[in-house]
C-alpha angles and dihedrals in degrees: 000000000000114000142143117283137157123266125201120210102218092198090063099034112102094184091242091145097220090131093057099079091049091060104069087165086073095233094134131065133166106243125175091349097308133092109249135193098232098182133024085196090067102041114093093190093231093123104227088150095058099080094055097053105102091197098050089239097140125075137159117247135171117241144134106295141157108270113264112255114205095187091052089049093051091049087061096038096049090063091058096064140250097302091060093043089053092050091050093049093049090046089058093041093048091053093048093246094149095159093054090041089055090048090052093050091045088055092052093047093047090052095042091241114156114249110227122227107272145144109271127203126268119318095270094059093042092053091047091053092049090051088062092058113106112240092241091056088070133126122083114253096036089100098229104101124032112260114248100238137062117304128232100237124098106288093220098058117130112023106335094177090075099037115111110230138154119229111206113213095201137123121198089349093305128109115250111262122254120247110277116278113268096024109118121190114229123230116237093195109131102181147023138255106035104181111101093224089058100044123111106228090208095055110134094227088076092066110111088347132162102223130213111198105189137180111241094248099054099083090051096048099043115060094197094054096122097043101036104032114014102042111120095002138108108239127227120175136187141141115242091197105048102024108091103205102069092146088052090051091052090049092049095048089046088055092049090051091048096049098044143042105244114196098196142343129220120195116205114191140157120253093251116112097240090056087071084082087081091067091041092055092049094047094046090049091052090048091050091047092048091232133137114210125160111257122200123188128214117188124200126203120230086248092058107259131126109249 
């Protein structure tokens, strides 16, 4: 069958092994100095390993592959202990894979393996997983069925960028007030266009510029983007996870750095692991251009706060 599965560029891979901990399914191993996909059966194709590769050597492609088998994966994961089980469950939950999540929980229940405290998917999947618990398994704290309420681990484990979640903007049960009437926020945008793929690397506004290289989601997540982050800077935006031409982005940024004197660079990214690709693209472009420019990083939480 054709399905999504990861691909490793051996030319780029240095064998550092940083991708291995982010694959609790055990599909990756470092062999002969390179990260290898050792089993199609164990790779779910969700790409949790992508964000931790410092060389950009991992991507998700679609090809003929053996169907992914969640029960076979759980048989391997269960032997590695509760920490790996937790990481795998949150990996599935974070990607919205409720069907696979429920299969994983069913396997644990069927084999009387304690389910570690973790952050489950949305309510529907959580309810479905509880329905599979045998009545005798029962009381909270015995570690067999997932407890019905929120869990104590960090809610953004796994791949939080793809997890569906609602963010309530209320205080004491009341919606937050709007800005006072007549008060208009000012835009700090100094140039157009802003998408890296559309920018002209020879544009004069790059001369002696302070650059802001931002992930696409940052201006939507952080309300003070214009005043606190963008003011006085030339803006460049892209998404390291969804945009396909990362090598092209590195080349274009390197060309900008080569053509112009850049005073400083601010990287604005979300807290999710894959967003670390923004910093990687900037640093790789500086390396290719042979330039040294101060780089500052600003990280925004999914709930819209500067971390």
